[in-house]
C-alpha positions in Angstrom: -0.4 4.2 -56.0 -3.3 2.6 -57.8 -4.9 4.6 -60.7 -8.4 6.0 -59.5 -10.5 3.5 -61.3 -8.6 0.7 -59.5 -9.0 2.4 -56.2 -12.6 3.0 -56.8 -13.1 -0.9 -57.5 -11.5 -1.7 -54.1 -14.7 -0.2 -52.5 -17.2 -1.5 -54.9 -16.4 -5.2 -55.5 -17.3 -8.1 -53.6 -14.7 -10.9 -52.2 -15.5 -14.5 -52.9 -15.4 -15.5 -49.3 -17.4 -14.2 -46.5 -15.2 -12.5 -44.0 -14.6 -9.6 -41.9 -12.7 -7.8 -44.5 -15.7 -8.1 -47.0 -17.9 -6.5 -44.7 -15.5 -3.8 -44.2 -15.1 -3.2 -48.0 -19.1 -3.3 -48.5 -19.7 -0.9 -45.6 -17.2 1.3 -47.1 -19.1 1.2 -50.3 -22.4 1.9 -48.8 -21.3 4.6 -46.5 -22.4 2.8 -43.3 -20.6 3.0 -39.7 -18.0 0.5 -39.3 -16.8 0.3 -35.8 -13.2 -0.4 -34.6 -14.1 -4.1 -33.8 -14.7 -4.7 -37.3 -11.6 -3.1 -38.4 -9.7 -5.2 -36.0 -11.2 -8.4 -37.4 -10.4 -7.4 -40.9 -6.8 -6.7 -39.6 -6.8 -10.1 -38.2 -8.1 -11.8 -41.4 -5.3 -9.9 -43.4 -2.8 -10.8 -41.0 -3.5 -14.6 -41.5 -3.6 -14.5 -45.4 -0.7 -12.1 -46.0 1.6 -12.8 -43.1 4.1 -10.4 -41.5 4.0 -7.7 -44.2 0.2 -7.4 -44.0 0.5 -7.1 -40.2 2.9 -4.4 -40.7 0.4 -2.6 -42.8 -2.3 -3.1 -40.6 -0.5 -1.7 -37.5 0.7 1.1 -39.5 -2.8 2.1 -40.2 -3.9 1.9 -36.8 -1.1 4.5 -36.0 -1.9 6.9 -38.9 1.3 6.4 -41.3 1.6 7.7 -44.6 -0.9 6.2 -47.2 1.8 5.9 -49.7 3.9 3.7 -47.7 0.9 1.5 -47.0 0.5 1.1 -50.8 4.0 0.0 -51.1 3.7 -2.6 -48.3 0.4 -3.8 -49.2 1.2 -4.5 -52.8 4.4 -6.4 -51.4 2.2 -8.5 -49.1 -0.3 -9.5 -51.9 2.5 -10.0 -54.5 4.2 -12.4 -51.9 0.7 -14.1 -51.2 0.2 -14.3 -55.2 -3.3 -13.1 -54.8 -4.1 -9.7 -55.8 -7.6 -10.0 -54.4 -5.9 -9.8 -51.1 -4.4 -6.8 -51.9 -7.8 -5.3 -52.3 -8.9 -6.6 -48.8 -5.7 -5.5 -47.1 -6.1 -1.8 -48.7 -9.6 -1.4 -47.8 -8.7 -2.1 -44.3 -5.8 0.3 -44.3 -7.8 3.1 -46.0 -10.5 2.9 -43.6 -8.5 2.7 -40.6 -6.8 5.8 -41.7 -9.9 7.6 -42.7 -11.8 7.0 -39.7 -10.9 4.5 -37.1 -7.3 5.0 -36.2 -8.1 7.3 -33.2 -10.5 4.8 -32.0 -8.1 2.0 -32.3 -5.3 3.8 -30.6 -7.6 4.8 -27.6 -8.8 1.3 -27.3 -5.3 -0.1 -27.2 -4.3 2.5 -24.7 -7.1 2.6 -22.5 -9.0 -0.4 -22.6 -6.3 -2.8 -23.2 -8.3 -5.1 -25.6 -6.8 -4.3 -28.9 -4.9 -7.7 -29.0 -7.8 -10.2 -29.7 -7.5 -13.6 -30.7 -6.1 -13.4 -34.4 -3.8 -10.9 -33.9 -1.3 -13.0 -31.4 2.0 -11.5 -32.8 1.7 -7.9 -31.6 -0.8 -7.9 -28.7 -1.2 -9.6 -25.4 -1.5 -13.6 -25.4 -3.9 -15.3 -23.4 -4.3 -18.9 -22.4 -7.1 -20.4 -20.2 -4.6 -23.0 -19.0 -1.1 -23.1 -17.2 1.0 -25.5 -15.1 -1.1 -27.8 -12.9 -4.3 -25.9 -14.0 -6.4 -28.4 -12.5 -5.0 -28.2 -9.2 -5.4 -24.4 -9.3 -9.2 -24.7 -9.9 -9.4 -24.8 -13.9 -12.5 -26.9 -13.9 -14.2 -24.4 -11.6 -13.1 -21.6 -13.9 -10.8 -20.6 -11.2 -13.2 -19.8 -8.3 -12.8 -17.0 -6.0 -13.1 -17.7 -2.2 -12.7 -15.9 1.0 -9.9 -14.2 2.4 -9.3 -17.5 4.6 -9.0 -19.1 1.2 -6.2 -17.0 -0.3 -3.4 -19.5 0.4 -5.4 -22.6 -1.0 -4.1 -23.6 -4.5 -7.6 -24.0 -5.7 -8.4 -20.4 -5.0 -5.1 -18.5 -5.5 -5.5 -17.8 -9.2 -8.7 -15.7 -8.6 -7.6 -14.4 -5.2 -4.4 -12.7 -6.8 -6.5 -11.1 -9.4 -9.2 -9.9 -7.3 -7.9 -9.2 -3.9 -10.1 -6.0 -3.9 -13.3 -8.2 -3.8 -12.1 -9.9 -0.6 -11.2 -7.0 1.6 -12.0 -3.2 1.5 -9.8 -1.0 -0.7 -9.2 2.3 -1.9 -8.8 3.3 -5.5 -5.7 4.9 -6.9 -6.9 6.9 -9.7 -5.6 7.0 -13.3 -5.4 10.1 -15.6 -7.9 10.7 -18.2 -5.1 9.9 -20.9 -2.7 7.2 -20.4 1.0 7.5 -21.4 1.3 5.5 -24.6 3.2 2.1 -24.8 4.3 1.0 -28.1 4.5 -2.7 -29.4 7.2 -4.5 -31.3 5.4 -6.7 -33.6 8.4 -8.9 -34.6 8.3 -12.3 -33.2 9.8 -12.2 -29.7 12.7 -14.8 -29.0 14.6 -15.0 -25.6 17.0 -17.9 -24.4 18.6 -18.2 -21.3 20.9 -20.8 -19.5 19.6 -22.3 -16.2 21.1 -25.4 -14.9 23.2 -27.3 -17.5 20.8 -26.5 -20.4 19.3 -23.4 -22.5 15.6 -22.6 -21.8 13.1 -20.4 -23.8 10.3 -18.2 -22.3 7.8 -20.8 -23.5 9.8 -23.4 -21.3 9.6 -21.5 -18.5 5.7 -20.7 -18.6 5.0 -24.3 -19.4 6.7 -25.1 -16.0 5.9 -22.3 -13.6 2.6 -20.9 -12.4 3.1 -17.4 -13.8 -0.2 -15.5 -14.3 1.3 -12.8 -16.4 4.7 -11.9 -17.8 5.5 -8.7 -19.7 8.8 -7.5 -21.0 9.2 -4.0 -22.2 12.3 -1.7 -23.4 12.4 2.0 -23.4 8.4 2.2 -24.0 8.2 -0.7 -26.1 6.4 -4.1 -25.2 8.4 -6.8 -26.6 6.2 -9.6 -25.0 3.0 -9.9 -23.0 1.3 -13.0 -21.9 -1.3 -14.4 -19.6 -2.2 -17.8 -18.2 -4.8 -19.4 -16.2 -7.6 -17.4 -17.8 -6.3 -14.1 -16.6 -6.7 -10.9 -18.9 -4.6 -7.7 -19.5 -7.6 -5.9 -17.9 -7.0 -7.8 -14.6 -5.5 -6.0 -11.6 -3.0 -8.4 -10.3 -1.8 -8.4 -6.9 1.6 -6.8 -6.0 2.4 -8.4 -2.5 5.2 -6.6 -1.3 6.0 -4.9 -4.8 4.1 -2.1 -3.2 6.7 -1.4 -0.7 9.0 0.1 -3.3 6.1 2.6 -4.1 5.8 3.6 -0.4 9.7 4.4 -0.4 9.2 6.5 -3.7 6.5 8.4 -1.9 8.7 9.2 1.1 11.4 10.7 -1.6 8.6 12.8 -2.8 7.3 13.9 0.5 10.8 15.2 1.3 10.8 17.1 -1.9 7.5 18.6 -1.3 8.7 19.4 2.4 6.1 17.4 4.1 9.0 15.2 5.4 12.3 16.9 6.7 14.8 14.3 6.4 15.3 10.5 6.9 17.0 11.0 9.9 13.8 12.1 11.6 12.2 9.6 14.0 8.9 7.9 13.2 7.4 9.4 16.3 8.2 12.9 15.2 5.2 12.5 12.7 3.1 9.7 14.4 2.6 11.0 18.2 0.7 7.5 18.9 4.2 5.8 18.6 6.0 7.9 21.0 8.1 5.7 23.6 7.8 2.7 21.2 10.7 0.7 19.6 9.6 1.8 16.2 8.5 5.2 17.2 12.2 5.6 18.0 13.5 4.6 14.9 14.7 6.6 12.2 13.3 6.8 8.7 16.6 5.5 7.2 16.6 2.7 9.3 12.9 1.7 8.4 13.7 2.6 4.8 16.6 -0.1 4.7 14.9 -2.7 7.2 17.6 -2.3 9.8 15.8 -1.0 12.6 17.0 -3.8 14.8 13.7 -4.5 16.1 12.6 -8.3 16.4 10.1 -9.2 14.1 9.6 -12.7 12.8 8.7 -13.2 9.2 8.6 -16.6 7.8 5.2 -17.0 6.3 4.1 -19.9 8.2 0.8 -18.6 9.6 2.6 -18.4 13.1 5.0 -15.7 12.6 4.7 -12.0 13.7 3.6 -10.8 10.5 0.8 -13.1 10.1 -0.5 -12.1 13.5 -0.2 -8.4 12.8 -1.9 -8.7 9.3 -5.0 -10.7 10.9 -5.3 -8.0 13.7 -4.9 -5.2 11.4 -8.2 -6.1 9.6 -10.2 -6.1 13.0 -11.9 -2.8 13.6 -12.6 -3.7 17.2 -8.7 -3.7 18.1 -6.3 -0.9 18.2 -5.2 1.0 15.1 -1.9 0.1 13.3 0.1 2.6 15.4 -0.9 1.0 18.6 -0.5 -2.4 17.4 3.0 -2.0 16.3 4.0 -1.0 19.8 3.9 -4.8 20.6 7.1 -5.2 18.9 9.4 -3.7 21.7 12.6 -5.8 21.6 15.6 -4.5 19.8 17.9 -7.3 18.7 20.6 -5.4 17.0 21.3 -1.6 17.1 19.8 0.5 14.1 21.8 0.4 10.7 23.8 -2.4 11.7 22.1 -5.3 10.2 19.4 -6.1 7.4 16.4 -8.0 8.6 13.4 -8.1 6.4 10.3 -6.9 8.2 7.0 -5.7 6.5 6.4 -4.0 9.9 8.7 -1.3 9.0 6.9 -0.5 5.8 3.8 -0.3 7.8 5.5 2.4 10.2 6.6 4.3 6.9 3.1 4.3 5.8 1.6 5.8 9.1 4.4 8.6 8.9 3.5 9.4 5.2 -0.5 9.8 5.9 0.4 11.8 9.1 3.0 14.1 7.2 0.9 14.8 4.1 -2.4 14.7 5.5 -3.6 12.4 2.8 -4.4 8.6 2.3 -1.8 6.5 0.7 -3.9 5.9 -2.1 -4.5 9.3 -2.8 -1.0 10.5 -2.4 0.3 7.8 -4.8 -2.5 8.4 -7.5 -1.6 12.4 -7.1 2.3 12.1 -7.2 2.9 8.8 -9.2 0.1 7.1 -10.8 -1.4 9.9 -12.6 1.8 11.5 -13.7 3.5 8.5 -15.0 0.2 8.0 -17.3 -1.3 4.8 -15.8 -4.0 3.3 -18.0 -6.4 2.1 -15.4 -6.8 2.9 -11.7 -5.1 0.5 -9.2 -6.8 -0.6 -5.8 -5.1 -0.7 -2.4 -6.6 -2.8 0.4 -7.2 -1.2 3.8 -7.4 -2.3 7.1 -9.9 -2.3 9.9 -9.6 1.4 10.5 -9.5 2.4 6.8 -5.8 2.8 6.5 -3.8 1.2 3.5 -1.7 -1.7 4.4 1.6 0.0 3.3 3.5 -3.4 3.1 1.0 -5.0 0.8 -1.7 -5.7 -1.4 -1.9 -3.2 -4.4 -3.8 -4.6 -7.3 -2.8 -3.1 -10.8 -2.6 -4.1 -14.5 0.8 -5.6 -15.8 1.1 -2.8 -18.2 0.8 -0.2 -15.3 3.6 -2.1 -13.2 5.6 -1.9 -16.4 5.0 2.1 -16.4 6.3 2.2 -13.1 9.4 0.2 -13.6 10.0 2.3 -16.4 9.9 5.3 -14.5 12.5 4.1 -12.2 14.6 2.9 -15.3 14.6 6.8 -16.3 15.7 7.7 -12.6 12.4 9.0 -11.7 11.3 10.4 -15.1 10.8 13.9 -13.7 8.1 12.5 -11.5 10.1 11.2 -8.6 13.6 13.0 -7.6 16.5 11.6 -9.4 18.9 11.8 -6.6 16.3 9.8 -4.5 15.7 7.1 -7.1 19.7 6.6 -7.4 20.0 6.4 -3.5 16.9 4.0 -3.2 18.3 1.6 -5.5 21.8 1.6 -4.6 23.5 -0.2 -1.7 27.1 1.0 -0.9 29.7 -1.8 -1.6 31.0 -3.7 1.4 28.1 -2.3 3.7 25.7 -4.5 5.6 23.0 -3.7 2.6 25.4 -5.0 -0.3 24.4 -7.6 -2.7 25.7 -11.1 -1.2 25.9 -9.5 2.2 22.5 -8.4 3.2 21.3 -11.9 1.8 23.3 -14.5 -0.2 22.2 -13.1 -3.5 20.3 -9.7 -3.0 21.4 -6.4 -1.5 18.8 -3.9 -0.2 18.3 -0.1 -0.9 15.1 1.7 0.2 12.4 -0.8 0.3 14.0 -2.3 -2.8 16.2 -5.3 -3.8 19.7 -4.6 -5.3 20.8 -7.0 -7.9 24.5 -8.4 -7.8 25.5 -6.9 -11.3 28.4 -5.0 -12.6 26.1 -1.9 -13.0 23.0 -0.8 -11.0 20.3 -3.1 -11.5 17.2 -3.7 -9.0 14.0 -5.4 -8.4 10.6 -5.2 -6.6 9.8 -8.5 -5.1 6.7 -9.9 -3.5 5.8 -13.5 -2.0 4.3 -16.0 -4.1 6.5 -14.9 -7.1 5.5 -11.2 -7.9 8.5 -9.3 -9.4 9.5 -6.1 -11.4 13.1 -6.3 -12.6 14.8 -3.0 -14.1 18.1 -2.4 -15.8 18.2 1.4 -16.0 21.2 1.5 -18.4 19.3 -0.6 -21.0 15.6 1.1 -19.9 14.7 -2.7 -19.8 11.9 -4.0 -17.4 10.5 -7.2 -16.8 7.2 -7.7 -14.7 6.0 -11.3 -13.4 2.9 -12.2 -11.5 2.5 -15.6 -10.2 0.6 -18.0 -8.0 3.7 -20.1 -6.5 2.7 -22.3 -3.5 5.8 -21.4 -1.7 5.4 -17.8 -0.4 9.3 -17.4 -0.6 12.4 -19.5 -1.1 10.7 -21.2 -4.3 13.3 -22.8 -6.8 11.5 -21.0 -9.4 12.6 -17.8 -8.0 16.2 -18.8 -8.9 14.9 -19.4 -12.7 13.2 -16.3 -13.1 16.4 -14.5 -12.1 18.3 -16.6 -14.6 15.8 -15.4 -17.2 16.1 -11.8 -16.4 19.9 -12.0 -16.6 19.5 -13.9 -20.1 17.2 -10.9 -21.1 19.7 -8.3 -20.2 22.6 -10.0 -22.0 20.2 -10.3 -25.1 18.6 -7.0 -25.3 20.6 -4.7 -22.9 23.6 -2.8 -23.3 26.9 -4.2 -22.5 27.8 -6.6 -19.9 25.7 -6.9 -16.8 27.2 -9.7 -14.7 
C-alpha cells in the first residue's frame, strides 16, 4: 500500500498526455461525477499501456475485489511497463471503480451487454463490420432489411436473421428484472481442431464461413464471444428450429405442472379441432420424437409441405393451424417406428401446450424458463395470422441468452426443468430407430433435440442456415453459433462446425468424448 502522501498525489497530479484516465484522475480530485463510460475508457487505456496485468486489475475493480490486491497487481503492471506514471493512472481507475462505479459497471455488463467496447477486446465481445463474402451479403448497403419475401436472398439475410420480429408480428418473451451473471475469462482464448487433413483455428473458421455470432461458455464463464457482419451483442438473432427444443422442455414442465397427463396421450385429447385427423390421433411421444409416420415433406426448396404450411399459417383469411394441419392425412409408417424430421409435429405440440396450459407459448416460456434462468433481455417469438406462435420456428434472442439456455440443459434442467425429463429428452436408446447413425447417418434424435454420436451424453439444438447450440453436460460446456448460410441444410460448413465442437470438447472438456 502506498503512503498516504503518495495516495493523495495520485488524485492531485496531472498526467502529461490527455487521455480518459487523466479525466478520471482530475474528476476525482475535483469531486465531480464520473460515469461508468469514463471508467471503461480509462480501463481500456490502462490495458493498452500496461498489458495483461493492468487488465486483470481493471477487471477486478469492476467486480469489487480487495484494494490491497489491486495495489500489488497494479504496482507489478507499472513496474513491468517501467513507467510509474502508469501506475498512477491505473490505481486511480481502480480506486474510483471500487468506490463508486463497480455496481454500475457490473449491471451494465449483465443487463445491457455493452461493457465490452473497442479497446477492451481481450475480455468482452469482439465485433467486426465485415465477414466472408460481406459485399454479397449487403455490406455496402449496411446490410439492408427487406421484406419477408426477401428472407432467403443473400443481400438481405444478415438483417433478416437479426430483425425477424420487424418482418412478422411477434410476442415478447419477457426477461426478469435481474439477469443471472455470466463471468468472463479474460485470458487469451485459443482453440484448434482437425478438419480434413489439417488443423484449424476459430479465426480460420470465421474467416471462411458466414457466422453472425459465435459464443463459447463453460460452467457459467464465457470463454469466447465474437460477432460478424456488423451484428452486436444486443441483437436478437434468429433461432430457426433451435426453438423446437424449448417447446419440448415446455412439454416436460407442463407434465410436472399436471397440465398434461402423459406423453402417451393423443394430440386430440387437448385440441378437439384435430379430432379424427392423422396428427390428432398421434401420441405426444411420437410427436416429440418426430416419429408420427404422417407423410410431410421438408426439403427447403420452396415447393415442399413446410413452405406451403408456413405461407398459409401467416394468412388470417385461412383456417387456423389446427385445421390447416388436417391436410396431412397419409400415414406412411406406423408411429414410433421411423424417424422423419417434420416441423409440422412441433407445430402440433405447440397447439397442445397452448390448449393444456391456457397460455400463449411466449408467456409460458417466459414464466417457466426465460425468467427462472435469468435471461438478460426479452426474446421475441413470431406469430401466425391467428396470433399463435409458430412453434417450429423463429424465436429471436441474444447469444448470451441462448448460452444460458444451453447451460440450463447442461445442468440437467438446473431445477427449472425436471431433471428426469431433460435426461430423457437428450438421450436416444442404443439400437433404437432414434439412435445416432441410425436416425440419420450422423445424429440421433431425442425429444425435439439432436443426439451426438459420442461416448457420453452430448446433444445439439439445430436450425436451418447454420443455427446451433451444442451442449456437453459432463463438462458444463456449450457453444452457440448463428449464421446466414445460403443452403438451409446439408451445407458442408455443418461438418466443420461439428468438428470444431469436438475439438472444443477435447481441449476444454473432461475425459474422452469420442
